[in-house]
SELUMTI-823843 format. One record per residue (C-alpha): residue number from 1; residue in one letter; chain; x, y, z. Coordinates in Angstrom, 1 decimal, padded with zeros to 4 digits. Each point is the difference from the previous one (the first is absolute). Layout:
<sites>
[site NUM; 'A'; 'A'; [X; Y; Z]] ...
</sites>
This chain:
<sites>
[site 1; 'M'; 'A'; [054.9; 287.7; 198.4]] [site 2; 'K'; 'A'; [000.1; 003.3; 002.3]] [site 3; 'N'; 'A'; [-003.6; 000.1; 000.1]] [site 4; 'I'; 'A'; [000.0; -003.7; 001.9]] [site 5; 'I'; 'A'; [003.1; 001.0; 002.2]] [site 6; 'K'; 'A'; [-002.0; 003.2; 001.0]] [site 7; 'A'; 'A'; [-003.4; -002.1; 000.5]] [site 8; 'I'; 'A'; [002.1; -002.7; 002.4]] [site 9; 'I'; 'A'; [001.7; 003.0; 002.0]] [site 10; 'V'; 'A'; [-003.7; 001.6; 000.6]] [site 11; 'S'; 'A'; [-001.8; -003.6; 000.9]] [site 12; 'L'; 'A'; [002.6; -000.5; 002.2]] [site 13; 'A'; 'A'; [-000.2; 003.5; 001.9]] [site 14; 'F'; 'A'; [-003.5; -001.0; 000.5]] [site 15; 'V'; 'A'; [000.8; -003.0; 001.7]] [site 16; 'A'; 'A'; [002.8; 001.5; 002.0]] [site 17; 'C'; 'A'; [-002.7; 002.6; 001.1]] [site 18; 'D'; 'A'; [-002.9; -002.5; 000.4]] [site 19; 'S'; 'A'; [002.3; -002.2; 002.5]] [site 20; 'G'; 'A'; [000.6; 002.9; 002.3]] [site 21; 'E'; 'A'; [-003.2; 001.0; 000.2]] [site 22; 'E'; 'A'; [-000.9; -003.1; 001.0]] [site 23; 'R'; 'A'; [002.1; 000.0; 003.0]] [site 24; 'Y'; 'A'; [-001.9; 003.0; 001.8]] [site 25; 'S'; 'A'; [-003.6; -000.9; 001.1]] [site 26; 'R'; 'A'; [-003.0; 002.1; -001.0]] [site 27; 'E'; 'A'; [-002.4; -002.6; 002.0]] [site 28; 'Y'; 'A'; [000.0; 002.1; 003.5]] [site 29; 'L'; 'A'; [000.2; 003.8; -000.1]] [site 30; 'C'; 'A'; [002.9; 001.6; 001.3]] [site 31; 'Q'; 'A'; [000.4; 003.1; 000.7]] [site 32; 'F'; 'A'; [002.9; 000.9; 002.7]] [site 33; 'T'; 'A'; [002.0; 003.2; 000.5]] [site 34; 'F'; 'A'; [002.3; 000.9; 002.7]] [site 35; 'N'; 'A'; [001.9; 003.3; 000.3]] [site 36; 'T'; 'A'; [003.6; -001.2; 001.9]] [site 37; 'Q'; 'A'; [000.8; 003.7; 000.2]] [site 38; 'L'; 'A'; [-002.8; 000.1; 002.9]] [site 39; 'H'; 'A'; [000.8; -003.4; 001.7]] [site 40; 'I'; 'A'; [003.8; -000.1; -000.3]] [site 41; 'A'; 'A'; [000.2; -002.4; 003.2]] [site 42; 'S'; 'A'; [-002.5; -002.3; -001.1]] [site 43; 'P'; 'A'; [001.2; -003.7; -000.9]] [site 44; 'L'; 'A'; [-001.9; 000.1; -003.6]] [site 45; 'T'; 'A'; [002.5; 003.4; -000.9]] [site 46; 'R'; 'A'; [003.3; -002.0; 001.1]] [site 47; 'C'; 'A'; [-000.8; -003.4; -001.8]] [site 48; 'L'; 'A'; [-000.5; 001.7; -003.3]] [site 49; 'T'; 'A'; [004.1; 000.5; -000.1]] [site 50; 'N'; 'A'; [000.8; -002.7; 001.9]] [site 51; 'P'; 'A'; [000.7; -003.4; -002.1]] [site 52; 'G'; 'A'; [-001.7; -002.8; 001.7]] [site 53; 'S'; 'A'; [-002.3; 002.1; 001.8]] [site 54; 'F'; 'A'; [-003.9; -000.5; -000.1]] [site 55; 'V'; 'A'; [-003.1; 000.9; 002.1]] [site 56; 'R'; 'A'; [-003.7; -000.8; 000.0]] [site 57; 'V'; 'A'; [-002.1; 003.0; -000.1]] [site 58; 'D'; 'A'; [-003.8; -000.4; 001.0]] [site 59; 'V'; 'A'; [-002.2; 003.1; -000.7]] [site 60; 'K'; 'A'; [-003.0; 000.9; 001.7]] [site 61; 'K'; 'A'; [-002.0; 002.6; 000.0]] [site 62; 'E'; 'A'; [-001.4; 001.3; 003.4]] [site 63; 'F'; 'A'; [-002.6; 003.4; 000.2]] [site 64; 'G'; 'A'; [001.6; 001.0; -003.4]] [site 65; 'V'; 'A'; [003.1; -000.4; 001.0]] [site 66; 'F'; 'A'; [002.3; -002.7; -001.7]] [site 67; 'N'; 'A'; [002.2; -001.5; 002.3]] [site 68; 'L'; 'A'; [003.1; -002.0; -000.9]] [site 69; 'F'; 'A'; [001.0; -003.1; 002.0]] [site 70; 'I'; 'A'; [003.8; -001.1; -001.3]] [site 71; 'Y'; 'A'; [001.7; -003.1; 001.0]] [site 72; 'S'; 'A'; [003.6; -000.3; -000.7]] [site 73; 'N'; 'A'; [001.3; -003.6; -001.4]] [site 74; 'N'; 'A'; [002.2; 000.3; 003.0]] [site 75; 'G'; 'A'; [-002.3; -000.9; 002.3]] [site 76; 'K'; 'A'; [001.2; 002.8; 002.6]] [site 77; 'E'; 'A'; [-001.9; 003.1; -001.8]] [site 78; 'Q'; 'A'; [-003.7; 001.0; 000.1]] [site 79; 'E'; 'A'; [-001.6; 003.2; -000.9]] [site 80; 'K'; 'A'; [-003.3; 001.5; 000.2]] [site 81; 'L'; 'A'; [000.2; 003.2; -001.8]] [site 82; 'T'; 'A'; [-003.1; 002.4; -000.7]] [site 83; 'L'; 'A'; [-000.1; 001.5; -003.0]] [site 84; 'S'; 'A'; [-000.3; 003.5; 000.9]] [site 85; 'T'; 'A'; [-000.2; 002.5; -002.9]] [site 86; 'D'; 'A'; [-003.1; 000.2; -002.2]] [site 87; 'K'; 'A'; [002.4; -000.8; -003.1]] [site 88; 'E'; 'A'; [000.9; -003.2; 001.9]] [site 89; 'N'; 'A'; [-003.7; -001.1; 000.5]] [site 90; 'Y'; 'A'; [-000.7; 001.0; -003.8]] [site 91; 'Q'; 'A'; [002.3; -002.1; -001.7]] [site 92; 'M'; 'A'; [-000.2; -002.7; 001.9]] [site 93; 'G'; 'A'; [-002.6; -003.0; -001.5]] [site 94; 'Q'; 'A'; [-000.9; -003.5; 000.1]] [site 95; 'V'; 'A'; [003.2; -001.9; 000.7]] [site 96; 'G'; 'A'; [000.2; -003.5; -001.7]] [site 97; 'A'; 'A'; [-002.5; -002.8; 001.1]] [site 98; 'N'; 'A'; [000.1; 000.7; 003.4]] [site 99; 'N'; 'A'; [000.9; 003.2; 000.1]] [site 100; 'S'; 'A'; [003.7; -000.8; 001.1]] [site 101; 'I'; 'A'; [003.2; -000.5; -001.7]] [site 102; 'I'; 'A'; [003.6; -001.1; 000.4]] [site 103; 'V'; 'A'; [002.8; 002.8; -001.5]] [site 104; 'G'; 'A'; [003.8; -000.3; 000.4]] [site 105; 'C'; 'A'; [003.0; -000.2; -001.9]] [site 106; 'S'; 'A'; [001.1; -003.6; -001.6]] [site 107; 'N'; 'A'; [003.8; -000.5; 000.4]] [site 108; 'F'; 'A'; [000.0; -000.5; -003.8]] [site 109; 'N'; 'A'; [-003.0; 001.7; -002.0]] [site 110; 'G'; 'A'; [-000.8; 003.4; 002.0]] [site 111; 'L'; 'A'; [-003.0; 001.3; 001.6]] [site 112; 'R'; 'A'; [-003.1; -002.6; 000.1]] [site 113; 'A'; 'A'; [-003.1; 000.0; 000.8]] [site 114; 'Y'; 'A'; [-002.4; -002.7; 000.6]] [site 115; 'D'; 'A'; [-003.3; -001.0; 001.0]] [site 116; 'S'; 'A'; [000.0; -000.9; 003.8]] [site 117; 'Q'; 'A'; [-002.6; -003.2; -000.7]] [site 118; 'C'; 'A'; [000.7; -003.3; -001.3]] [site 119; 'P'; 'A'; [-000.6; 000.3; -004.0]] [site 120; 'N'; 'A'; [-000.8; -003.9; 000.0]] [site 121; 'C'; 'A'; [-002.5; 000.1; 002.9]] [site 122; 'L'; 'A'; [-001.6; 002.8; -001.5]] [site 123; 'D'; 'A'; [-000.6; -002.0; -003.4]] [site 124; 'A'; 'A'; [-000.7; -003.2; 001.5]] [site 125; 'Y'; 'A'; [-002.7; 001.2; 003.2]] [site 126; 'T'; 'A'; [-002.4; 002.7; 000.5]] [site 127; 'G'; 'A'; [000.9; 002.9; 001.6]] [site 128; 'I'; 'A'; [002.4; 002.5; 000.4]] [site 129; 'S'; 'A'; [002.0; -001.0; 003.4]] [site 130; 'Y'; 'A'; [003.0; -001.9; -000.5]] [site 131; 'P'; 'A'; [002.9; 001.4; 001.4]] [site 132; 'L'; 'A'; [003.6; -000.7; -000.6]] [site 133; 'T'; 'A'; [002.5; 000.3; 003.1]] [site 134; 'W'; 'A'; [003.5; 000.3; 000.1]] [site 135; 'T'; 'A'; [002.5; -002.6; 000.0]] [site 136; 'D'; 'A'; [003.8; -000.4; -000.3]] [site 137; 'N'; 'A'; [001.1; 002.8; 001.5]] [site 138; 'G'; 'A'; [-002.7; 001.8; -002.1]] [site 139; 'Q'; 'A'; [001.4; -000.8; -003.1]] [site 140; 'T'; 'A'; [-003.1; -002.1; -001.1]] [site 141; 'V'; 'A'; [-003.3; 000.2; 001.0]] [site 142; 'S'; 'A'; [-002.3; -003.1; 000.3]] [site 143; 'C'; 'A'; [-003.7; -001.0; 000.2]] [site 144; 'A'; 'A'; [-001.6; -002.3; 002.6]] [site 145; 'K'; 'A'; [-002.7; -001.1; -001.8]] [site 146; 'C'; 'A'; [001.8; -001.6; -003.0]] [site 147; 'N'; 'A'; [003.2; 000.1; 001.6]] [site 148; 'C'; 'A'; [001.7; 002.0; -003.4]] [site 149; 'K'; 'A'; [003.1; 002.0; 000.6]] [site 150; 'Y'; 'A'; [000.6; 002.7; -002.1]] [site 151; 'Q'; 'A'; [003.7; 001.6; -000.5]] [site 152; 'L'; 'A'; [000.3; 003.8; 000.2]] [site 153; 'N'; 'A'; [003.2; 000.0; -001.5]] [site 154; 'S'; 'A'; [-000.6; -002.0; -002.7]] [site 155; 'D'; 'A'; [-003.2; 001.9; -001.6]] [site 156; 'G'; 'A'; [-002.2; -001.5; 002.7]] [site 157; 'I'; 'A'; [000.1; -003.3; -001.9]] [site 158; 'T'; 'A'; [-000.4; -003.7; 002.1]] [site 159; 'D'; 'A'; [002.2; -002.9; -000.9]] [site 160; 'N'; 'A'; [-003.0; -001.6; -002.1]] [site 161; 'G'; 'A'; [-000.4; 003.6; -002.3]] [site 162; 'L'; 'A'; [-003.0; 001.5; 002.1]] [site 163; 'R'; 'A'; [000.2; 003.9; 000.1]] [site 164; 'L'; 'A'; [-000.9; 002.8; 002.3]] [site 165; 'I'; 'A'; [-002.5; 002.6; -001.4]] [site 166; 'E'; 'A'; [002.7; 002.8; -000.8]] [site 167; 'Y'; 'A'; [-001.2; 003.6; -000.4]] [site 168; 'R'; 'A'; [002.1; 002.7; -001.7]] [site 169; 'V'; 'A'; [002.3; 001.8; 002.3]] [site 170; 'R'; 'A'; [001.7; 003.4; -000.6]] [site 171; 'F'; 'A'; [001.9; 002.2; 002.9]] [site 172; 'D'; 'A'; [001.7; 003.6; -001.3]] [site 173; 'G'; 'A'; [001.7; 000.1; 003.3]] [site 174; 'Q'; 'A'; [-003.2; 001.9; 002.0]] [site 175; 'M'; 'A'; [-003.1; -001.9; -001.4]] [site 176; 'L'; 'A'; [-000.8; -003.7; -000.2]] [site 177; 'V'; 'A'; [-002.4; -000.7; -002.2]] [site 178; 'V'; 'A'; [-001.4; -003.8; -000.3]] [site 179; 'R'; 'A'; [-003.0; -000.1; -002.8]] [site 180; 'N'; 'A'; [-001.4; -002.3; -002.5]] [site 181; 'N'; 'A'; [-001.9; 002.5; -002.0]] 
</sites>
């Protein structure tokens, strides 16, 4: 009897791990690292500790250097931030489906990082440019192509159960790391 109970517990542990793994996408490579100590005044730094605050970060490489274009969900802040150190540039890589992610602090579930492209359209159509835009005071994002509306504070889920592409996020007070590998 004890062996059967142990087998059931082990089986449930594997199921629990598998369902957690499914939450994070591996379909599009995401390697984003940001040192908040080098960019204290950035909207990206501020959103990490302010529930309900999110930013979209577009990453572009120009002349061998990464630039971050940061847009806050309040619609008031925009920033172009050039990564100025070799270490910052070395740590950056491909960032999601179209080099753009949404990062922020959920009102209920802590830090979250999502791809800023509509997963519904990425699945249904060819290409990778289906950008999401802020709606409802920046607490949701929506797609102009399919009209899906994703709740950022509710794990990126729509009313009909579709879910944003989510990446693992870690913040130790200095380094923000968003990855899926």
